[in-house]
mmCIF file of the N, C-alpha and C atoms, coordinates in Angstrom:
data_MODEL
# 
_entry.id   MODEL 
# 
loop_
_atom_site.group_PDB 
_atom_site.id 
_atom_site.type_symbol 
_atom_site.label_atom_id 
_atom_site.label_alt_id 
_atom_site.label_comp_id 
_atom_site.label_asym_id 
_atom_site.label_entity_id 
_atom_site.label_seq_id 
_atom_site.pdbx_PDB_ins_code 
_atom_site.Cartn_x 
_atom_site.Cartn_y 
_atom_site.Cartn_z 
_atom_site.occupancy 
_atom_site.B_iso_or_equiv 
_atom_site.pdbx_formal_charge 
_atom_site.auth_seq_id 
_atom_site.auth_comp_id 
_atom_site.auth_asym_id 
_atom_site.auth_atom_id 
_atom_site.pdbx_PDB_model_num 
ATOM 1   N N  . MET A 1 1  ? -21.642 -23.448 8.994   1.00 0.00 ? 1  MET A N  1 
ATOM 2   C CA . MET A 1 1  ? -20.589 -23.286 9.975   1.00 0.00 ? 1  MET A CA 1 
ATOM 3   C C  . MET A 1 1  ? -20.935 -22.132 10.911  1.00 0.00 ? 1  MET A C  1 
ATOM 4   N N  . LYS A 1 2  ? -20.479 -22.238 12.125  1.00 0.00 ? 2  LYS A N  1 
ATOM 5   C CA . LYS A 1 2  ? -20.685 -21.170 13.097  1.00 0.00 ? 2  LYS A CA 1 
ATOM 6   C C  . LYS A 1 2  ? -19.349 -20.512 13.407  1.00 0.00 ? 2  LYS A C  1 
ATOM 7   N N  . TYR A 1 3  ? -19.408 -19.199 13.553  1.00 0.00 ? 3  TYR A N  1 
ATOM 8   C CA . TYR A 1 3  ? -18.205 -18.419 13.845  1.00 0.00 ? 3  TYR A CA 1 
ATOM 9   C C  . TYR A 1 3  ? -18.428 -17.596 15.104  1.00 0.00 ? 3  TYR A C  1 
ATOM 10  N N  . ASP A 1 4  ? -17.345 -17.286 15.777  1.00 0.00 ? 4  ASP A N  1 
ATOM 11  C CA . ASP A 1 4  ? -17.412 -16.421 16.950  1.00 0.00 ? 4  ASP A CA 1 
ATOM 12  C C  . ASP A 1 4  ? -17.477 -14.952 16.543  1.00 0.00 ? 4  ASP A C  1 
ATOM 13  N N  . ILE A 1 5  ? -16.852 -14.642 15.417  1.00 0.00 ? 5  ILE A N  1 
ATOM 14  C CA . ILE A 1 5  ? -16.786 -13.248 14.968  1.00 0.00 ? 5  ILE A CA 1 
ATOM 15  C C  . ILE A 1 5  ? -16.745 -13.203 13.451  1.00 0.00 ? 5  ILE A C  1 
ATOM 16  N N  . ALA A 1 6  ? -17.483 -12.240 12.888  1.00 0.00 ? 6  ALA A N  1 
ATOM 17  C CA . ALA A 1 6  ? -17.461 -11.993 11.450  1.00 0.00 ? 6  ALA A CA 1 
ATOM 18  C C  . ALA A 1 6  ? -16.959 -10.569 11.244  1.00 0.00 ? 6  ALA A C  1 
ATOM 19  N N  . ILE A 1 7  ? -15.980 -10.432 10.375  1.00 0.00 ? 7  ILE A N  1 
ATOM 20  C CA . ILE A 1 7  ? -15.397 -9.121  10.099  1.00 0.00 ? 7  ILE A CA 1 
ATOM 21  C C  . ILE A 1 7  ? -15.702 -8.771  8.656   1.00 0.00 ? 7  ILE A C  1 
ATOM 22  N N  . ILE A 1 8  ? -16.242 -7.578  8.460   1.00 0.00 ? 8  ILE A N  1 
ATOM 23  C CA . ILE A 1 8  ? -16.593 -7.116  7.119   1.00 0.00 ? 8  ILE A CA 1 
ATOM 24  C C  . ILE A 1 8  ? -15.556 -6.086  6.688   1.00 0.00 ? 8  ILE A C  1 
ATOM 25  N N  . GLY A 1 9  ? -14.843 -6.401  5.625   1.00 0.00 ? 9  GLY A N  1 
ATOM 26  C CA . GLY A 1 9  ? -13.839 -5.496  5.082   1.00 0.00 ? 9  GLY A CA 1 
ATOM 27  C C  . GLY A 1 9  ? -12.433 -5.984  5.383   1.00 0.00 ? 9  GLY A C  1 
ATOM 28  N N  . GLY A 1 10 ? -11.673 -6.217  4.337   1.00 0.00 ? 10 GLY A N  1 
ATOM 29  C CA . GLY A 1 10 ? -10.315 -6.739  4.479   1.00 0.00 ? 10 GLY A CA 1 
ATOM 30  C C  . GLY A 1 10 ? -9.255  -5.683  4.318   1.00 0.00 ? 10 GLY A C  1 
ATOM 31  N N  . GLY A 1 11 ? -9.581  -4.461  4.692   1.00 0.00 ? 11 GLY A N  1 
ATOM 32  C CA . GLY A 1 11 ? -8.576  -3.401  4.671   1.00 0.00 ? 11 GLY A CA 1 
ATOM 33  C C  . GLY A 1 11 ? -7.611  -3.571  5.833   1.00 0.00 ? 11 GLY A C  1 
ATOM 34  N N  . PRO A 1 12 ? -6.730  -2.588  6.060   1.00 0.00 ? 12 PRO A N  1 
ATOM 35  C CA . PRO A 1 12 ? -5.737  -2.701  7.123   1.00 0.00 ? 12 PRO A CA 1 
ATOM 36  C C  . PRO A 1 12 ? -6.341  -3.025  8.495   1.00 0.00 ? 12 PRO A C  1 
ATOM 37  N N  . ALA A 1 13 ? -7.455  -2.422  8.846   1.00 0.00 ? 13 ALA A N  1 
ATOM 38  C CA . ALA A 1 13 ? -8.076  -2.703  10.143  1.00 0.00 ? 13 ALA A CA 1 
ATOM 39  C C  . ALA A 1 13 ? -8.743  -4.071  10.149  1.00 0.00 ? 13 ALA A C  1 
ATOM 40  N N  . GLY A 1 14 ? -9.414  -4.425  9.056   1.00 0.00 ? 14 GLY A N  1 
ATOM 41  C CA . GLY A 1 14 ? -10.143 -5.686  8.991   1.00 0.00 ? 14 GLY A CA 1 
ATOM 42  C C  . GLY A 1 14 ? -9.245  -6.902  9.026   1.00 0.00 ? 14 GLY A C  1 
ATOM 43  N N  . TYR A 1 15 ? -8.204  -6.923  8.191   1.00 0.00 ? 15 TYR A N  1 
ATOM 44  C CA . TYR A 1 15 ? -7.365  -8.112  8.190   1.00 0.00 ? 15 TYR A CA 1 
ATOM 45  C C  . TYR A 1 15 ? -6.546  -8.217  9.469   1.00 0.00 ? 15 TYR A C  1 
ATOM 46  N N  . ASN A 1 16 ? -6.201  -7.082  10.060  1.00 0.00 ? 16 ASN A N  1 
ATOM 47  C CA . ASN A 1 16 ? -5.502  -7.102  11.342  1.00 0.00 ? 16 ASN A CA 1 
ATOM 48  C C  . ASN A 1 16 ? -6.419  -7.643  12.443  1.00 0.00 ? 16 ASN A C  1 
ATOM 49  N N  . ALA A 1 17 ? -7.666  -7.195  12.459  1.00 0.00 ? 17 ALA A N  1 
ATOM 50  C CA . ALA A 1 17 ? -8.633  -7.675  13.454  1.00 0.00 ? 17 ALA A CA 1 
ATOM 51  C C  . ALA A 1 17 ? -8.868  -9.172  13.298  1.00 0.00 ? 17 ALA A C  1 
ATOM 52  N N  . ALA A 1 18 ? -8.994  -9.641  12.066  1.00 0.00 ? 18 ALA A N  1 
ATOM 53  C CA . ALA A 1 18 ? -9.227  -11.066 11.822  1.00 0.00 ? 18 ALA A CA 1 
ATOM 54  C C  . ALA A 1 18 ? -8.033  -11.899 12.291  1.00 0.00 ? 18 ALA A C  1 
ATOM 55  N N  . GLU A 1 19 ? -6.851  -11.427 12.002  1.00 0.00 ? 19 GLU A N  1 
ATOM 56  C CA . GLU A 1 19 ? -5.645  -12.139 12.413  1.00 0.00 ? 19 GLU A CA 1 
ATOM 57  C C  . GLU A 1 19 ? -5.550  -12.232 13.940  1.00 0.00 ? 19 GLU A C  1 
ATOM 58  N N  . ARG A 1 20 ? -5.824  -11.125 14.619  1.00 0.00 ? 20 ARG A N  1 
ATOM 59  C CA . ARG A 1 20 ? -5.752  -11.108 16.084  1.00 0.00 ? 20 ARG A CA 1 
ATOM 60  C C  . ARG A 1 20 ? -6.854  -11.968 16.713  1.00 0.00 ? 20 ARG A C  1 
ATOM 61  N N  . ALA A 1 21 ? -8.046  -11.892 16.136  1.00 0.00 ? 21 ALA A N  1 
ATOM 62  C CA . ALA A 1 21 ? -9.149  -12.702 16.671  1.00 0.00 ? 21 ALA A CA 1 
ATOM 63  C C  . ALA A 1 21 ? -8.822  -14.186 16.556  1.00 0.00 ? 21 ALA A C  1 
ATOM 64  N N  . ALA A 1 22 ? -8.336  -14.590 15.393  1.00 0.00 ? 22 ALA A N  1 
ATOM 65  C CA . ALA A 1 22 ? -7.995  -15.996 15.185  1.00 0.00 ? 22 ALA A CA 1 
ATOM 66  C C  . ALA A 1 22 ? -6.838  -16.418 16.092  1.00 0.00 ? 22 ALA A C  1 
ATOM 67  N N  . ALA A 1 23 ? -5.854  -15.539 16.246  1.00 0.00 ? 23 ALA A N  1 
ATOM 68  C CA . ALA A 1 23 ? -4.711  -15.854 17.107  1.00 0.00 ? 23 ALA A CA 1 
ATOM 69  C C  . ALA A 1 23 ? -5.129  -16.015 18.566  1.00 0.00 ? 23 ALA A C  1 
ATOM 70  N N  . ASN A 1 24 ? -6.234  -15.383 18.935  1.00 0.00 ? 24 ASN A N  1 
ATOM 71  C CA . ASN A 1 24 ? -6.745  -15.485 20.303  1.00 0.00 ? 24 ASN A CA 1 
ATOM 72  C C  . ASN A 1 24 ? -7.816  -16.574 20.447  1.00 0.00 ? 24 ASN A C  1 
ATOM 73  N N  . GLY A 1 25 ? -7.896  -17.443 19.449  1.00 0.00 ? 25 GLY A N  1 
ATOM 74  C CA . GLY A 1 25 ? -8.753  -18.610 19.566  1.00 0.00 ? 25 GLY A CA 1 
ATOM 75  C C  . GLY A 1 25 ? -10.175 -18.458 19.090  1.00 0.00 ? 25 GLY A C  1 
ATOM 76  N N  . LEU A 1 26 ? -10.536 -17.316 18.513  1.00 0.00 ? 26 LEU A N  1 
ATOM 77  C CA . LEU A 1 26 ? -11.899 -17.145 18.014  1.00 0.00 ? 26 LEU A CA 1 
ATOM 78  C C  . LEU A 1 26 ? -12.014 -17.734 16.614  1.00 0.00 ? 26 LEU A C  1 
ATOM 79  N N  . LYS A 1 27 ? -13.106 -18.414 16.367  1.00 0.00 ? 27 LYS A N  1 
ATOM 80  C CA . LYS A 1 27 ? -13.390 -18.918 15.026  1.00 0.00 ? 27 LYS A CA 1 
ATOM 81  C C  . LYS A 1 27 ? -13.841 -17.718 14.207  1.00 0.00 ? 27 LYS A C  1 
ATOM 82  N N  . THR A 1 28 ? -13.030 -17.350 13.227  1.00 0.00 ? 28 THR A N  1 
ATOM 83  C CA . THR A 1 28 ? -13.158 -16.055 12.557  1.00 0.00 ? 28 THR A CA 1 
ATOM 84  C C  . THR A 1 28 ? -13.452 -16.218 11.080  1.00 0.00 ? 28 THR A C  1 
ATOM 85  N N  . ILE A 1 29 ? -14.314 -15.336 10.563  1.00 0.00 ? 29 ILE A N  1 
ATOM 86  C CA . ILE A 1 29 ? -14.548 -15.252 9.123   1.00 0.00 ? 29 ILE A CA 1 
ATOM 87  C C  . ILE A 1 29 ? -14.392 -13.795 8.715   1.00 0.00 ? 29 ILE A C  1 
ATOM 88  N N  . LEU A 1 30 ? -13.784 -13.594 7.569   1.00 0.00 ? 30 LEU A N  1 
ATOM 89  C CA . LEU A 1 30 ? -13.524 -12.249 7.047   1.00 0.00 ? 30 LEU A CA 1 
ATOM 90  C C  . LEU A 1 30 ? -14.167 -12.139 5.666   1.00 0.00 ? 30 LEU A C  1 
ATOM 91  N N  . PHE A 1 31 ? -14.976 -11.108 5.467   1.00 0.00 ? 31 PHE A N  1 
ATOM 92  C CA . PHE A 1 31 ? -15.617 -10.855 4.170   1.00 0.00 ? 31 PHE A CA 1 
ATOM 93  C C  . PHE A 1 31 ? -14.938 -9.672  3.502   1.00 0.00 ? 31 PHE A C  1 
ATOM 94  N N  . GLU A 1 32 ? -14.502 -9.863  2.257   1.00 0.00 ? 32 GLU A N  1 
ATOM 95  C CA . GLU A 1 32 ? -13.889 -8.780  1.478   1.00 0.00 ? 32 GLU A CA 1 
ATOM 96  C C  . GLU A 1 32 ? -14.376 -8.921  0.049   1.00 0.00 ? 32 GLU A C  1 
ATOM 97  N N  . MET A 1 33 ? -14.877 -7.812  -0.526  1.00 0.00 ? 33 MET A N  1 
ATOM 98  C CA . MET A 1 33 ? -15.415 -7.852  -1.876  1.00 0.00 ? 33 MET A CA 1 
ATOM 99  C C  . MET A 1 33 ? -14.327 -7.970  -2.942  1.00 0.00 ? 33 MET A C  1 
ATOM 100 N N  . LYS A 1 34 ? -13.210 -7.347  -2.711  1.00 0.00 ? 34 LYS A N  1 
ATOM 101 C CA . LYS A 1 34 ? -12.150 -7.342  -3.726  1.00 0.00 ? 34 LYS A CA 1 
ATOM 102 C C  . LYS A 1 34 ? -10.917 -8.048  -3.190  1.00 0.00 ? 34 LYS A C  1 
ATOM 103 N N  . GLU A 1 35 ? -9.827  -7.304  -3.021  1.00 0.00 ? 35 GLU A N  1 
ATOM 104 C CA . GLU A 1 35 ? -8.565  -7.896  -2.578  1.00 0.00 ? 35 GLU A CA 1 
ATOM 105 C C  . GLU A 1 35 ? -8.279  -7.539  -1.132  1.00 0.00 ? 35 GLU A C  1 
ATOM 106 N N  . LEU A 1 36 ? -7.651  -8.459  -0.413  1.00 0.00 ? 36 LEU A N  1 
ATOM 107 C CA . LEU A 1 36 ? -7.222  -8.147  0.946   1.00 0.00 ? 36 LEU A CA 1 
ATOM 108 C C  . LEU A 1 36 ? -6.278  -6.949  0.904   1.00 0.00 ? 36 LEU A C  1 
ATOM 109 N N  . GLY A 1 37 ? -6.399  -6.103  1.877   1.00 0.00 ? 37 GLY A N  1 
ATOM 110 C CA . GLY A 1 37 ? -5.586  -4.896  1.927   1.00 0.00 ? 37 GLY A CA 1 
ATOM 111 C C  . GLY A 1 37 ? -6.405  -3.654  1.673   1.00 0.00 ? 37 GLY A C  1 
ATOM 112 N N  . GLY A 1 38 ? -7.536  -3.825  1.002   1.00 0.00 ? 38 GLY A N  1 
ATOM 113 C CA . GLY A 1 38 ? -8.417  -2.698  0.740   1.00 0.00 ? 38 GLY A CA 1 
ATOM 114 C C  . GLY A 1 38 ? -7.852  -1.688  -0.236  1.00 0.00 ? 38 GLY A C  1 
ATOM 115 N N  . VAL A 1 39 ? -8.531  -0.574  -0.329  1.00 0.00 ? 39 VAL A N  1 
ATOM 116 C CA . VAL A 1 39 ? -8.174  0.482   -1.281  1.00 0.00 ? 39 VAL A CA 1 
ATOM 117 C C  . VAL A 1 39 ? -6.808  1.080   -0.958  1.00 0.00 ? 39 VAL A C  1 
ATOM 118 N N  . CYS A 1 40 ? -6.541  1.324   0.317   1.00 0.00 ? 40 CYS A N  1 
ATOM 119 C CA . CYS A 1 40 ? -5.297  1.985   0.704   1.00 0.00 ? 40 CYS A CA 1 
ATOM 120 C C  . CYS A 1 40 ? -4.084  1.190   0.233   1.00 0.00 ? 40 CYS A C  1 
ATOM 121 N N  . LEU A 1 41 ? -4.077  -0.087  0.483   1.00 0.00 ? 41 LEU A N  1 
ATOM 122 C CA . LEU A 1 41 ? -2.929  -0.914  0.139   1.00 0.00 ? 41 LEU A CA 1 
ATOM 123 C C  . LEU A 1 41 ? -2.817  -1.162  -1.354  1.00 0.00 ? 41 LEU A C  1 
ATOM 124 N N  . ASN A 1 42 ? -3.932  -1.397  -2.029  1.00 0.00 ? 42 ASN A N  1 
ATOM 125 C CA . ASN A 1 42 ? -3.912  -1.838  -3.421  1.00 0.00 ? 42 ASN A CA 1 
ATOM 126 C C  . ASN A 1 42 ? -4.085  -0.735  -4.458  1.00 0.00 ? 42 ASN A C  1 
ATOM 127 N N  . GLU A 1 43 ? -4.737  0.353   -4.109  1.00 0.00 ? 43 GLU A N  1 
ATOM 128 C CA . GLU A 1 43 ? -5.029  1.385   -5.104  1.00 0.00 ? 43 GLU A CA 1 
ATOM 129 C C  . GLU A 1 43 ? -4.663  2.788   -4.648  1.00 0.00 ? 43 GLU A C  1 
ATOM 130 N N  . GLY A 1 44 ? -4.827  3.065   -3.377  1.00 0.00 ? 44 GLY A N  1 
ATOM 131 C CA . GLY A 1 44 ? -4.739  4.444   -2.900  1.00 0.00 ? 44 GLY A CA 1 
ATOM 132 C C  . GLY A 1 44 ? -3.407  4.835   -2.318  1.00 0.00 ? 44 GLY A C  1 
ATOM 133 N N  . CYS A 1 45 ? -3.348  4.843   -1.011  1.00 0.00 ? 45 CYS A N  1 
ATOM 134 C CA . CYS A 1 45 ? -2.238  5.440   -0.264  1.00 0.00 ? 45 CYS A CA 1 
ATOM 135 C C  . CYS A 1 45 ? -0.864  4.953   -0.705  1.00 0.00 ? 45 CYS A C  1 
ATOM 136 N N  . ILE A 1 46 ? -0.625  3.662   -0.629  1.00 0.00 ? 46 ILE A N  1 
ATOM 137 C CA . ILE A 1 46 ? 0.719   3.135   -0.871  1.00 0.00 ? 46 ILE A CA 1 
ATOM 138 C C  . ILE A 1 46 ? 1.128   3.279   -2.334  1.00 0.00 ? 46 ILE A C  1 
ATOM 139 N N  . PRO A 1 47 ? 0.317   2.869   -3.325  1.00 0.00 ? 47 PRO A N  1 
ATOM 140 C CA . PRO A 1 47 ? 0.716   3.087   -4.714  1.00 0.00 ? 47 PRO A CA 1 
ATOM 141 C C  . PRO A 1 47 ? 0.900   4.568   -5.044  1.00 0.00 ? 47 PRO A C  1 
ATOM 142 N N  . THR A 1 48 ? 0.046   5.433   -4.496  1.00 0.00 ? 48 THR A N  1 
ATOM 143 C CA . THR A 1 48 ? 0.168   6.868   -4.748  1.00 0.00 ? 48 THR A CA 1 
ATOM 144 C C  . THR A 1 48 ? 1.482   7.397   -4.201  1.00 0.00 ? 48 THR A C  1 
ATOM 145 N N  . LYS A 1 49 ? 1.842   6.988   -2.984  1.00 0.00 ? 49 LYS A N  1 
ATOM 146 C CA . LYS A 1 49 ? 3.100   7.431   -2.388  1.00 0.00 ? 49 LYS A CA 1 
ATOM 147 C C  . LYS A 1 49 ? 4.288   6.963   -3.212  1.00 0.00 ? 49 LYS A C  1 
ATOM 148 N N  . THR A 1 50 ? 4.218   5.750   -3.762  1.00 0.00 ? 50 THR A N  1 
ATOM 149 C CA . THR A 1 50 ? 5.300   5.235   -4.594  1.00 0.00 ? 50 THR A CA 1 
ATOM 150 C C  . THR A 1 50 ? 5.454   6.074   -5.856  1.00 0.00 ? 50 THR A C  1 
ATOM 151 N N  . LEU A 1 51 ? 4.335   6.392   -6.502  1.00 0.00 ? 51 LEU A N  1 
ATOM 152 C CA . LEU A 1 51 ? 4.396   7.217   -7.713  1.00 0.00 ? 51 LEU A CA 1 
ATOM 153 C C  . LEU A 1 51 ? 4.896   8.625   -7.404  1.00 0.00 ? 51 LEU A C  1 
ATOM 154 N N  . LEU A 1 52 ? 4.438   9.210   -6.307  1.00 0.00 ? 52 LEU A N  1 
ATOM 155 C CA . LEU A 1 52 ? 4.886   10.548  -5.933  1.00 0.00 ? 52 LEU A CA 1 
ATOM 156 C C  . LEU A 1 52 ? 6.378   10.565  -5.621  1.00 0.00 ? 52 LEU A C  1 
ATOM 157 N N  . TYR A 1 53 ? 6.876   9.528   -4.961  1.00 0.00 ? 53 TYR A N  1 
ATOM 158 C CA . TYR A 1 53 ? 8.299   9.456   -4.649  1.00 0.00 ? 53 TYR A CA 1 
ATOM 159 C C  . TYR A 1 53 ? 9.120   9.356   -5.933  1.00 0.00 ? 53 TYR A C  1 
ATOM 160 N N  . SER A 1 54 ? 8.664   8.539   -6.896  1.00 0.00 ? 54 SER A N  1 
ATOM 161 C CA . SER A 1 54 ? 9.364   8.423   -8.181  1.00 0.00 ? 54 SER A CA 1 
ATOM 162 C C  . SER A 1 54 ? 9.376   9.758   -8.916  1.00 0.00 ? 54 SER A C  1 
ATOM 163 N N  . ALA A 1 55 ? 8.256   10.468  -8.886  1.00 0.00 ? 55 ALA A N  1 
ATOM 164 C CA . ALA A 1 55 ? 8.188   11.783  -9.542  1.00 0.00 ? 55 ALA A CA 1 
ATOM 165 C C  . ALA A 1 55 ? 9.132   12.772  -8.857  1.00 0.00 ? 55 ALA A C  1 
ATOM 166 N N  . LYS A 1 56 ? 9.251   12.700  -7.550  1.00 0.00 ? 56 LYS A N  1 
ATOM 167 C CA . LYS A 1 56 ? 10.157  13.588  -6.810  1.00 0.00 ? 56 LYS A CA 1 
ATOM 168 C C  . LYS A 1 56 ? 11.607  13.310  -7.192  1.00 0.00 ? 56 LYS A C  1 
ATOM 169 N N  . ILE A 1 57 ? 11.957  12.038  -7.317  1.00 0.00 ? 57 ILE A N  1 
ATOM 170 C CA . ILE A 1 57 ? 13.321  11.689  -7.737  1.00 0.00 ? 57 ILE A CA 1 
ATOM 171 C C  . ILE A 1 57 ? 13.608  12.232  -9.130  1.00 0.00 ? 57 ILE A C  1 
ATOM 172 N N  . LEU A 1 58 ? 12.676  12.052  -10.052 1.00 0.00 ? 58 LEU A N  1 
ATOM 173 C CA . LEU A 1 58 ? 12.857  12.559  -11.412 1.00 0.00 ? 58 LEU A CA 1 
ATOM 174 C C  . LEU A 1 58 ? 12.999  14.075  -11.401 1.00 0.00 ? 58 LEU A C  1 
ATOM 175 N N  . ASN A 1 59 ? 12.187  14.750  -10.601 1.00 0.00 ? 59 ASN A N  1 
ATOM 176 C CA . ASN A 1 59 ? 12.278  16.207  -10.497 1.00 0.00 ? 59 ASN A CA 1 
ATOM 177 C C  . ASN A 1 59 ? 13.648  16.624  -9.963  1.00 0.00 ? 59 ASN A C  1 
ATOM 178 N N  . ASN A 1 60 ? 14.152  15.909  -8.972  1.00 0.00 ? 60 ASN A N  1 
ATOM 179 C CA . ASN A 1 60 ? 15.482  16.225  -8.433  1.00 0.00 ? 60 ASN A CA 1 
ATOM 180 C C  . ASN A 1 60 ? 16.569  16.033  -9.475  1.00 0.00 ? 60 ASN A C  1 
ATOM 181 N N  . ILE A 1 61 ? 16.460  14.973  -10.273 1.00 0.00 ? 61 ILE A N  1 
ATOM 182 C CA . ILE A 1 61 ? 17.428  14.746  -11.348 1.00 0.00 ? 61 ILE A CA 1 
ATOM 183 C C  . ILE A 1 61 ? 17.362  15.885  -12.359 1.00 0.00 ? 61 ILE A C  1 
ATOM 184 N N  . ASN A 1 62 ? 16.149  16.286  -12.748 1.00 0.00 ? 62 ASN A N  1 
ATOM 185 C CA . ASN A 1 62 ? 15.986  17.349  -13.733 1.00 0.00 ? 62 ASN A CA 1 
ATOM 186 C C  . ASN A 1 62 ? 16.505  18.691  -13.240 1.00 0.00 ? 62 ASN A C  1 
ATOM 187 N N  . HIS A 1 63 ? 16.552  18.882  -11.924 1.00 0.00 ? 63 HIS A N  1 
ATOM 188 C CA . HIS A 1 63 ? 17.014  20.152  -11.367 1.00 0.00 ? 63 HIS A CA 1 
ATOM 189 C C  . HIS A 1 63 ? 18.334  20.005  -10.609 1.00 0.00 ? 63 HIS A C  1 
ATOM 190 N N  . ALA A 1 64 ? 19.107  18.991  -10.955 1.00 0.00 ? 64 ALA A N  1 
ATOM 191 C CA . ALA A 1 64 ? 20.364  18.720  -10.265 1.00 0.00 ? 64 ALA A CA 1 
ATOM 192 C C  . ALA A 1 64 ? 21.328  19.898  -10.368 1.00 0.00 ? 64 ALA A C  1 
ATOM 193 N N  . SER A 1 65 ? 21.261  20.640  -11.470 1.00 0.00 ? 65 SER A N  1 
ATOM 194 C CA . SER A 1 65 ? 22.184  21.777  -11.638 1.00 0.00 ? 65 SER A CA 1 
ATOM 195 C C  . SER A 1 65 ? 21.965  22.855  -10.578 1.00 0.00 ? 65 SER A C  1 
ATOM 196 N N  . HIS A 1 66 ? 20.760  22.936  -10.028 1.00 0.00 ? 66 HIS A N  1 
ATOM 197 C CA . HIS A 1 66 ? 20.487  23.894  -8.954  1.00 0.00 ? 66 HIS A CA 1 
ATOM 198 C C  . HIS A 1 66 ? 21.283  23.563  -7.696  1.00 0.00 ? 66 HIS A C  1 
ATOM 199 N N  . TYR A 1 67 ? 21.718  22.306  -7.599  1.00 0.00 ? 67 TYR A N  1 
ATOM 200 C CA . TYR A 1 67 ? 22.467  21.849  -6.435  1.00 0.00 ? 67 TYR A CA 1 
ATOM 201 C C  . TYR A 1 67 ? 23.952  21.654  -6.743  1.00 0.00 ? 67 TYR A C  1 
ATOM 202 N N  . GLY A 1 68 ? 24.372  22.177  -7.912  1.00 0.00 ? 68 GLY A N  1 
ATOM 203 C CA . GLY A 1 68 ? 25.774  22.064  -8.294  1.00 0.00 ? 68 GLY A CA 1 
ATOM 204 C C  . GLY A 1 68 ? 26.156  20.721  -8.867  1.00 0.00 ? 68 GLY A C  1 
ATOM 205 N N  . LEU A 1 69 ? 25.173  19.970  -9.331  1.00 0.00 ? 69 LEU A N  1 
ATOM 206 C CA . LEU A 1 69 ? 25.436  18.654  -9.900  1.00 0.00 ? 69 LEU A CA 1 
ATOM 207 C C  . LEU A 1 69 ? 25.125  18.653  -11.383 1.00 0.00 ? 69 LEU A C  1 
ATOM 208 N N  . ARG A 1 70 ? 25.896  17.870  -12.120 1.00 0.00 ? 70 ARG A N  1 
ATOM 209 C CA . ARG A 1 70 ? 25.642  17.705  -13.545 1.00 0.00 ? 70 ARG A CA 1 
ATOM 210 C C  . ARG A 1 70 ? 25.357  16.231  -13.800 1.00 0.00 ? 70 ARG A C  1 
ATOM 211 N N  . VAL A 1 71 ? 24.218  15.928  -14.402 1.00 0.00 ? 71 VAL A N  1 
ATOM 212 C CA . VAL A 1 71 ? 23.824  14.551  -14.684 1.00 0.00 ? 71 VAL A CA 1 
ATOM 213 C C  . VAL A 1 71 ? 24.180  14.260  -16.129 1.00 0.00 ? 71 VAL A C  1 
ATOM 214 N N  . ASN A 1 72 ? 25.049  13.263  -16.324 1.00 0.00 ? 72 ASN A N  1 
ATOM 215 C CA . ASN A 1 72 ? 25.521  12.904  -17.664 1.00 0.00 ? 72 ASN A CA 1 
ATOM 216 C C  . ASN A 1 72 ? 24.968  11.553  -18.109 1.00 0.00 ? 72 ASN A C  1 
ATOM 217 N N  . SER A 1 73 ? 23.727  11.296  -17.843 1.00 0.00 ? 73 SER A N  1 
ATOM 218 C CA . SER A 1 73 ? 23.145  10.024  -18.266 1.00 0.00 ? 73 SER A CA 1 
ATOM 219 C C  . SER A 1 73 ? 21.760  10.274  -18.830 1.00 0.00 ? 73 SER A C  1 
ATOM 220 N N  . SER A 1 74 ? 21.286  9.299   -19.578 1.00 0.00 ? 74 SER A N  1 
ATOM 221 C CA . SER A 1 74 ? 19.947  9.422   -20.117 1.00 0.00 ? 74 SER A CA 1 
ATOM 222 C C  . SER A 1 74 ? 18.980  8.641   -19.244 1.00 0.00 ? 74 SER A C  1 
ATOM 223 N N  . LEU A 1 75 ? 17.729  9.011   -19.308 1.00 0.00 ? 75 LEU A N  1 
ATOM 224 C CA . LEU A 1 75 ? 16.701  8.361   -18.507 1.00 0.00 ? 75 LEU A CA 1 
ATOM 225 C C  . LEU A 1 75 ? 15.606  7.880   -19.445 1.00 0.00 ? 75 LEU A C  1 
ATOM 226 N N  . ASN A 1 76 ? 15.321  6.592   -19.381 1.00 0.00 ? 76 ASN A N  1 
ATOM 227 C CA . ASN A 1 76 ? 14.256  6.010   -20.200 1.00 0.00 ? 76 ASN A CA 1 
ATOM 228 C C  . ASN A 1 76 ? 13.099  5.651   -19.291 1.00 0.00 ? 76 ASN A C  1 
ATOM 229 N N  . LEU A 1 77 ? 11.982  6.304   -19.494 1.00 0.00 ? 77 LEU A N  1 
ATOM 230 C CA . LEU A 1 77 ? 10.788  6.000   -18.706 1.00 0.00 ? 77 LEU A CA 1 
ATOM 231 C C  . LEU A 1 77 ? 10.033  4.851   -19.331 1.00 0.00 ? 77 LEU A C  1 
ATOM 232 N N  . ILE A 1 78 ? 9.531   3.977   -18.498 1.00 0.00 ? 78 ILE A N  1 
ATOM 233 C CA . ILE A 1 78 ? 8.795   2.812   -19.000 1.00 0.00 ? 78 ILE A CA 1 
ATOM 234 C C  . ILE A 1 78 ? 7.351   3.205   -19.215 1.00 0.00 ? 78 ILE A C  1 
# 
C-alpha cells in the first residue's frame, strides 16, 4: 500500500497529526510500538496527576482539624 504520510509515534502529537492528516484527505499510516496516547496519557502525566490529586484529598481529610472541621468517618484505601 502507498501512503501520503507516515507518522511515527502515537502520543498526543502523533495521533492528533494522524487524525488531522486523514481528515484533510491524506492517506495516513500511524506507527506506535505500544498503546495510542503514548507515555503521557497511559503511564506518565495523566495517571501521575490523578494519583497526586487523590493524595492531596487524603492529606486534606487528615488535616481537616486545621481548618476547623471534624471528620467523623472512616476511610478504606483499596
